[in-house]
C-alpha positions as a LaTeX table, in Angstrom:
\begin{tabular}{lrrr}
\hline
Residue & $x$ (\AA) & $y$ (\AA) & $z$ (\AA) \\
\hline
Unk1 & 306.46 & 5.44 & 170.26 \\
Unk2 & 303.95 & 6.47 & 167.60 \\
Unk3 & 303.86 & 9.09 & 164.88 \\
Unk4 & 301.10 & 11.26 & 163.46 \\
Unk5 & 301.18 & 13.29 & 160.26 \\
Unk6 & 299.42 & 16.65 & 160.34 \\
Unk7 & 296.79 & 16.85 & 157.61 \\
Unk8 & 295.44 & 20.01 & 156.00 \\
Unk9 & 292.49 & 20.43 & 158.36 \\
Unk10 & 294.70 & 19.96 & 161.43 \\
Unk11 & 297.27 & 22.55 & 160.32 \\
Unk12 & 297.55 & 26.21 & 161.34 \\
Unk13 & 296.80 & 25.64 & 165.00 \\
Unk14 & 298.87 & 25.47 & 168.16 \\
Unk15 & 300.28 & 22.14 & 169.26 \\
Unk16 & 298.42 & 22.16 & 172.59 \\
Unk17 & 295.07 & 22.87 & 170.88 \\
Unk18 & 295.59 & 19.95 & 168.51 \\
Unk19 & 296.59 & 17.58 & 171.31 \\
Unk20 & 293.53 & 18.53 & 173.41 \\
Unk21 & 291.23 & 17.72 & 170.51 \\
Unk22 & 293.05 & 14.57 & 169.44 \\
Unk23 & 293.59 & 13.05 & 172.89 \\
Unk24 & 290.48 & 13.98 & 174.85 \\
Unk25 & 291.40 & 11.82 & 177.87 \\
Unk26 & 294.95 & 13.21 & 178.17 \\
Unk27 & 295.07 & 15.56 & 181.20 \\
Unk28 & 296.45 & 19.01 & 180.45 \\
Unk29 & 299.03 & 18.77 & 183.20 \\
Unk30 & 300.36 & 15.51 & 181.77 \\
Unk31 & 300.35 & 16.94 & 178.24 \\
Unk32 & 302.50 & 19.86 & 179.40 \\
Unk33 & 304.84 & 17.43 & 181.17 \\
Unk34 & 305.18 & 15.31 & 178.02 \\
Unk35 & 306.07 & 18.38 & 175.96 \\
Unk36 & 308.50 & 19.68 & 178.58 \\
Unk37 & 310.30 & 16.31 & 178.82 \\
Unk38 & 310.52 & 15.99 & 175.00 \\
Unk39 & 308.11 & 13.05 & 174.92 \\
Unk40 & 306.29 & 14.94 & 172.18 \\
Unk41 & 308.34 & 16.30 & 169.28 \\
Unk42 & 307.53 & 18.02 & 166.00 \\
Unk43 & 309.63 & 16.87 & 163.07 \\
Unk44 & 312.02 & 15.23 & 165.52 \\
Unk45 & 312.74 & 18.50 & 167.32 \\
Unk46 & 311.86 & 19.93 & 170.72 \\
Unk47 & 308.67 & 21.98 & 170.72 \\
Unk48 & 306.47 & 23.94 & 173.11 \\
Unk49 & 302.73 & 24.43 & 173.55 \\
Unk50 & 302.71 & 27.43 & 171.19 \\
Unk51 & 304.38 & 25.63 & 168.30 \\
Unk52 & 302.22 & 26.19 & 165.21 \\
Unk53 & 301.53 & 23.01 & 163.28 \\
Unk54 & 301.86 & 22.95 & 159.49 \\
Unk55 & 300.55 & 20.52 & 156.93 \\
Unk56 & 302.98 & 17.61 & 156.62 \\
Unk57 & 304.52 & 18.00 & 160.08 \\
Unk58 & 305.31 & 14.71 & 161.80 \\
Unk59 & 304.55 & 14.39 & 165.49 \\
Unk60 & 306.56 & 11.84 & 167.43 \\
Unk61 & 304.76 & 10.78 & 170.61 \\
Unk62 & 306.18 & 8.79 & 173.49 \\
Unk63 & 302.96 & 8.65 & 175.49 \\
Unk64 & 300.91 & 5.90 & 177.09 \\
Unk65 & 299.00 & 3.63 & 174.72 \\
Unk66 & 295.80 & 4.15 & 176.70 \\
Unk67 & 295.47 & 7.69 & 175.35 \\
Unk68 & 295.63 & 6.42 & 171.77 \\
Unk69 & 293.20 & 3.59 & 172.49 \\
Unk70 & 290.63 & 5.80 & 174.21 \\
Unk71 & 290.76 & 8.20 & 171.29 \\
Unk72 & 290.62 & 5.60 & 168.52 \\
Unk73 & 287.81 & 3.49 & 169.97 \\
Unk74 & 285.28 & 6.29 & 170.10 \\
Unk75 & 281.99 & 5.61 & 168.35 \\
Unk76 & 280.59 & 8.06 & 165.87 \\
Unk77 & 277.44 & 9.48 & 167.40 \\
Unk78 & 276.66 & 11.44 & 164.24 \\
Unk79 & 275.85 & 8.21 & 162.41 \\
Unk80 & 272.75 & 7.89 & 164.60 \\
Unk81 & 271.37 & 11.13 & 163.15 \\
Unk82 & 269.45 & 11.20 & 159.86 \\
Unk83 & 271.37 & 12.70 & 156.97 \\
Unk84 & 268.39 & 14.46 & 155.46 \\
Unk85 & 268.31 & 18.25 & 155.07 \\
Unk86 & 267.53 & 20.78 & 152.34 \\
Unk87 & 270.59 & 22.16 & 150.55 \\
Unk88 & 270.49 & 25.72 & 149.19 \\
Unk89 & 274.05 & 25.60 & 147.84 \\
Unk90 & 277.08 & 23.32 & 148.10 \\
Unk91 & 280.67 & 23.31 & 146.85 \\
Unk92 & 283.98 & 21.79 & 147.97 \\
Unk93 & 284.24 & 24.15 & 150.95 \\
Unk94 & 280.78 & 24.94 & 152.30 \\
Unk95 & 277.14 & 23.88 & 152.43 \\
Unk96 & 274.26 & 26.34 & 152.82 \\
Unk97 & 271.39 & 24.53 & 154.52 \\
Unk98 & 267.73 & 25.51 & 154.74 \\
Unk99 & 267.12 & 24.48 & 158.35 \\
Unk100 & 263.49 & 23.77 & 159.10 \\
Unk101 & 261.79 & 24.86 & 162.34 \\
Unk102 & 261.94 & 22.19 & 165.01 \\
Unk103 & 265.50 & 21.05 & 164.22 \\
Unk104 & 268.23 & 21.95 & 166.71 \\
Unk105 & 271.60 & 23.03 & 165.34 \\
Unk106 & 273.77 & 21.48 & 168.05 \\
Unk107 & 273.13 & 18.53 & 170.39 \\
Unk108 & 271.68 & 19.11 & 173.84 \\
Unk109 & 270.82 & 16.81 & 176.72 \\
Unk110 & 267.43 & 15.97 & 175.25 \\
Unk111 & 268.36 & 15.60 & 171.57 \\
Unk112 & 271.96 & 14.43 & 171.66 \\
Unk113 & 271.48 & 11.89 & 168.83 \\
Unk114 & 269.99 & 14.28 & 166.28 \\
Unk115 & 271.09 & 17.80 & 165.42 \\
Unk116 & 271.84 & 19.71 & 162.24 \\
Unk117 & 275.61 & 19.46 & 162.74 \\
Unk118 & 275.32 & 15.68 & 163.23 \\
Unk119 & 273.24 & 15.40 & 160.05 \\
Unk120 & 275.90 & 17.33 & 158.12 \\
Unk121 & 278.69 & 15.10 & 159.44 \\
Unk122 & 276.69 & 11.96 & 158.58 \\
Unk123 & 276.00 & 13.30 & 155.08 \\
Unk124 & 279.66 & 14.12 & 154.41 \\
Unk125 & 280.82 & 10.82 & 155.94 \\
Unk126 & 278.62 & 8.90 & 153.50 \\
Unk127 & 279.88 & 11.04 & 150.62 \\
Unk128 & 283.46 & 10.19 & 151.56 \\
Unk129 & 284.28 & 13.84 & 152.29 \\
Unk130 & 284.73 & 13.40 & 156.03 \\
Unk131 & 286.72 & 10.65 & 157.73 \\
Unk132 & 287.15 & 11.01 & 161.50 \\
Unk133 & 290.14 & 8.68 & 161.36 \\
Unk134 & 291.93 & 11.09 & 159.05 \\
Unk135 & 290.69 & 14.33 & 160.58 \\
Unk136 & 292.18 & 13.92 & 164.04 \\
Unk137 & 291.28 & 17.36 & 165.36 \\
Unk138 & 288.67 & 18.70 & 162.91 \\
Unk139 & 285.05 & 17.92 & 162.19 \\
Unk140 & 282.67 & 19.71 & 159.78 \\
Unk141 & 281.04 & 22.51 & 161.77 \\
Unk142 & 278.35 & 25.16 & 161.63 \\
Unk143 & 279.31 & 28.80 & 161.30 \\
Unk144 & 276.06 & 30.36 & 162.53 \\
Unk145 & 273.23 & 29.34 & 164.82 \\
Unk146 & 269.47 & 29.57 & 164.44 \\
Unk147 & 267.02 & 28.89 & 167.26 \\
Unk148 & 265.32 & 25.51 & 167.23 \\
Unk149 & 261.90 & 26.94 & 166.36 \\
Unk150 & 263.23 & 29.36 & 163.73 \\
Unk151 & 264.04 & 28.33 & 160.17 \\
Unk152 & 266.51 & 29.56 & 157.62 \\
Unk153 & 269.99 & 29.44 & 156.15 \\
Unk154 & 272.75 & 27.84 & 158.22 \\
Unk155 & 276.32 & 27.74 & 156.92 \\
Unk156 & 278.35 & 24.54 & 157.34 \\
Unk157 & 282.12 & 24.50 & 156.77 \\
Unk158 & 283.61 & 21.35 & 155.26 \\
Unk159 & 287.23 & 22.15 & 156.14 \\
Unk160 & 289.25 & 24.01 & 158.75 \\
Unk161 & 290.32 & 26.86 & 156.44 \\
Unk162 & 286.72 & 27.65 & 155.51 \\
Unk163 & 285.63 & 27.50 & 159.15 \\
Unk164 & 288.34 & 29.93 & 160.26 \\
Unk165 & 287.60 & 32.36 & 157.43 \\
Unk166 & 283.83 & 32.35 & 157.92 \\
Unk167 & 284.07 & 32.67 & 161.70 \\
Unk168 & 286.22 & 35.77 & 161.19 \\
Unk169 & 283.81 & 37.16 & 158.59 \\
Unk170 & 280.89 & 36.63 & 160.97 \\
Unk171 & 282.66 & 38.71 & 163.63 \\
Unk172 & 283.32 & 41.55 & 161.19 \\
Unk173 & 279.75 & 41.30 & 159.87 \\
Unk174 & 280.80 & 40.59 & 156.28 \\
Unk175 & 278.02 & 38.00 & 156.02 \\
Unk176 & 274.76 & 39.89 & 155.59 \\
Unk177 & 271.66 & 38.06 & 156.83 \\
Unk178 & 268.07 & 38.99 & 156.01 \\
Unk179 & 264.96 & 37.60 & 157.67 \\
Unk180 & 261.27 & 37.45 & 156.90 \\
Unk181 & 258.87 & 37.70 & 159.81 \\
Unk182 & 255.16 & 38.03 & 160.38 \\
Unk183 & 254.28 & 40.50 & 163.15 \\
Unk184 & 251.04 & 41.42 & 164.82 \\
Unk185 & 249.61 & 44.72 & 163.68 \\
Unk186 & 251.23 & 47.28 & 161.41 \\
Unk187 & 254.32 & 49.32 & 162.36 \\
Unk188 & 253.88 & 53.08 & 162.20 \\
Unk189 & 256.73 & 53.48 & 159.71 \\
Unk190 & 257.10 & 51.39 & 156.59 \\
Unk191 & 260.91 & 51.49 & 156.86 \\
Unk192 & 262.88 & 52.09 & 160.04 \\
Unk193 & 266.05 & 51.22 & 161.94 \\
Unk194 & 265.30 & 50.43 & 165.55 \\
Unk195 & 267.96 & 51.15 & 168.16 \\
Unk196 & 267.79 & 49.77 & 171.67 \\
Unk197 & 269.71 & 48.08 & 174.46 \\
Unk198 & 269.42 & 44.45 & 175.44 \\
Unk199 & 270.17 & 42.40 & 178.54 \\
Unk200 & 269.99 & 38.64 & 178.90 \\
Unk201 & 268.76 & 36.45 & 181.73 \\
Unk202 & 270.85 & 33.32 & 181.25 \\
Unk203 & 268.82 & 31.13 & 183.62 \\
Unk204 & 265.56 & 31.89 & 181.80 \\
Unk205 & 267.14 & 32.16 & 178.33 \\
Unk206 & 265.22 & 35.37 & 177.80 \\
Unk207 & 266.24 & 38.90 & 176.91 \\
Unk208 & 264.85 & 42.33 & 177.75 \\
Unk209 & 265.02 & 45.38 & 175.49 \\
Unk210 & 265.38 & 48.92 & 176.85 \\
Unk211 & 265.20 & 52.27 & 175.09 \\
Unk212 & 268.18 & 53.61 & 177.01 \\
Unk213 & 271.53 & 52.17 & 177.98 \\
Unk214 & 271.31 & 50.28 & 181.27 \\
Unk215 & 273.84 & 48.32 & 183.31 \\
Unk216 & 275.26 & 45.26 & 181.50 \\
Unk217 & 273.27 & 46.03 & 178.35 \\
Unk218 & 274.47 & 45.86 & 174.75 \\
Unk219 & 273.32 & 48.05 & 171.89 \\
Unk220 & 271.13 & 46.46 & 169.24 \\
Unk221 & 270.15 & 47.79 & 165.82 \\
Unk222 & 267.37 & 46.19 & 163.80 \\
Unk223 & 266.40 & 47.46 & 160.35 \\
Unk224 & 263.01 & 46.52 & 158.95 \\
Unk225 & 260.99 & 47.12 & 155.79 \\
Unk226 & 257.22 & 46.58 & 155.49 \\
Unk227 & 256.44 & 44.29 & 152.56 \\
Unk228 & 252.69 & 43.87 & 152.98 \\
Unk229 & 249.79 & 44.02 & 155.46 \\
Unk230 & 246.60 & 41.94 & 155.44 \\
Unk231 & 244.66 & 43.88 & 158.05 \\
Unk232 & 245.97 & 41.82 & 160.97 \\
Unk233 & 249.56 & 40.83 & 160.27 \\
Unk234 & 252.48 & 42.60 & 158.62 \\
Unk235 & 255.10 & 40.81 & 156.58 \\
Unk236 & 258.49 & 42.42 & 157.24 \\
Unk237 & 261.98 & 41.98 & 155.90 \\
Unk238 & 264.52 & 42.37 & 158.69 \\
Unk239 & 268.23 & 43.09 & 158.37 \\
Unk240 & 270.25 & 42.44 & 161.50 \\
Unk241 & 272.78 & 45.22 & 161.99 \\
Unk242 & 273.83 & 43.60 & 165.26 \\
Unk243 & 273.43 & 39.97 & 166.21 \\
Unk244 & 272.15 & 39.27 & 169.72 \\
Unk245 & 270.16 & 36.42 & 171.22 \\
Unk246 & 266.45 & 36.65 & 170.28 \\
Unk247 & 267.10 & 40.17 & 168.94 \\
Unk248 & 264.36 & 40.29 & 166.30 \\
Unk249 & 261.73 & 38.67 & 168.48 \\
Unk250 & 262.41 & 40.88 & 171.50 \\
Unk251 & 262.97 & 44.09 & 169.57 \\
Unk252 & 259.75 & 43.86 & 167.57 \\
Unk253 & 257.80 & 42.93 & 170.71 \\
Unk254 & 259.27 & 45.97 & 172.50 \\
Unk255 & 257.61 & 48.33 & 169.98 \\
Unk256 & 254.27 & 46.57 & 170.27 \\
Unk257 & 254.53 & 44.25 & 167.26 \\
Unk258 & 255.48 & 40.77 & 168.49 \\
Unk259 & 255.99 & 37.96 & 166.03 \\
Unk260 & 252.99 & 35.79 & 165.25 \\
Unk261 & 253.35 & 32.49 & 167.04 \\
Unk262 & 255.91 & 33.77 & 169.54 \\
Unk263 & 254.71 & 32.67 & 172.95 \\
Unk264 & 257.86 & 33.86 & 174.76 \\
Unk265 & 257.87 & 37.53 & 173.77 \\
Unk266 & 254.37 & 37.96 & 172.35 \\
Unk267 & 251.84 & 39.82 & 174.48 \\
Unk268 & 249.05 & 37.57 & 173.23 \\
Unk269 & 250.03 & 34.04 & 174.22 \\
Unk270 & 247.46 & 32.52 & 171.90 \\
Unk271 & 249.05 & 31.99 & 168.52 \\
Unk272 & 246.86 & 31.48 & 165.46 \\
Unk273 & 245.80 & 27.85 & 165.06 \\
Unk274 & 247.90 & 27.31 & 161.98 \\
Unk275 & 251.13 & 28.87 & 163.34 \\
Unk276 & 253.12 & 26.21 & 165.17 \\
Unk277 & 256.38 & 28.18 & 165.47 \\
Unk278 & 257.29 & 31.85 & 165.70 \\
Unk279 & 256.96 & 33.30 & 162.21 \\
Unk280 & 260.62 & 34.08 & 161.61 \\
Unk281 & 262.89 & 32.84 & 158.82 \\
Unk282 & 266.48 & 33.63 & 157.81 \\
Unk283 & 265.69 & 33.54 & 154.12 \\
Unk284 & 268.53 & 35.44 & 152.42 \\
Unk285 & 272.32 & 35.49 & 152.80 \\
Unk286 & 274.81 & 37.77 & 151.06 \\
Unk287 & 278.58 & 37.43 & 151.12 \\
Unk288 & 280.01 & 40.96 & 151.25 \\
Unk289 & 283.73 & 40.68 & 151.99 \\
Unk290 & 285.65 & 43.86 & 152.76 \\
Unk291 & 289.00 & 42.08 & 152.92 \\
Unk292 & 290.44 & 38.97 & 151.30 \\
Unk293 & 288.59 & 35.75 & 152.05 \\
Unk294 & 291.35 & 33.40 & 150.95 \\
Unk295 & 290.01 & 30.19 & 149.45 \\
Unk296 & 286.45 & 31.59 & 149.72 \\
Unk297 & 287.05 & 34.75 & 147.73 \\
Unk298 & 284.90 & 33.34 & 144.91 \\
Unk299 & 281.84 & 33.76 & 147.14 \\
Unk300 & 282.24 & 37.53 & 147.43 \\
Unk301 & 279.17 & 39.36 & 146.13 \\
Unk302 & 277.08 & 36.21 & 145.84 \\
Unk303 & 273.60 & 36.03 & 147.35 \\
Unk304 & 271.51 & 32.97 & 148.20 \\
Unk305 & 267.81 & 32.57 & 149.03 \\
Unk306 & 265.65 & 29.75 & 150.34 \\
Unk307 & 263.02 & 28.44 & 147.94 \\
Unk308 & 260.00 & 29.06 & 150.16 \\
Unk309 & 258.99 & 30.40 & 153.57 \\
Unk310 & 256.07 & 28.62 & 155.18 \\
Unk311 & 254.26 & 31.56 & 156.77 \\
Unk312 & 254.56 & 33.79 & 153.71 \\
Unk313 & 252.79 & 31.19 & 151.55 \\
Unk314 & 250.21 & 29.75 & 153.95 \\
Unk315 & 246.81 & 30.61 & 152.43 \\
Unk316 & 245.18 & 30.94 & 155.86 \\
Unk317 & 247.46 & 33.82 & 156.76 \\
Unk318 & 248.31 & 34.95 & 153.27 \\
Unk319 & 249.65 & 38.42 & 152.76 \\
\hline
\end{tabular}
């Protein structure tokens, strides 16, 4: 028999969700059996899979030692990642990171040792703000994603409450994101809101934009403002009114103004010599909460910007 105390970041979730995260080698069927036969109790009482865990709850577990051992002997892969990244803002709950092009946000089969989320976990581990031994079912996580070859602000949550709040605010679009991009040519209108419909080919990781609603499509809305034009390229500020995969890149290409450096959606596959990545950057973030944000209410109305955007300052393509 062993006991576990529920810490703050493990609270406010169902018992079965916690157990799946804590004991990764414990089969679901056996977990359900343990709960049904009272081998797992909360505060000494019978529970079920939907029991909500609270901070300070004590779990009593009469389960095989192998499940504890397999969980406790895991190595921390995030320590293999560098802990270097540019911080736009940081407090006790969140970090706003200026992700550079070329860095992936989450591990994949080719770059499983280095990713932005691993760098964040390594950074917080060294600061003493994240201890995997204490946080049995939580790890610092990213709230939003940015493509590998796109740069800009990524939000990292340091605790479970912040992660839940920001995930909800993302869904209700109470986090306003603005992008800078460099497009080929000059749009006909200096300010416009583009409306279209998008479909995604999962196998090719590519989307297609249509003017009209087609089968399995989703509406997209992209607002842009022309900031400057140098005779060849236009510098635009983009506000995403919907958030779909590759939305800005595909939507601008669909009206004849693909992003400079974008070899996937650009009509001209030859990018300028000095543009290594698609010229797109999530450079500004505004917290605009319509409803209470709990412990993050202090962020409401605040706006953050990155210090510099590479393609807007490069003298060879200066605007």
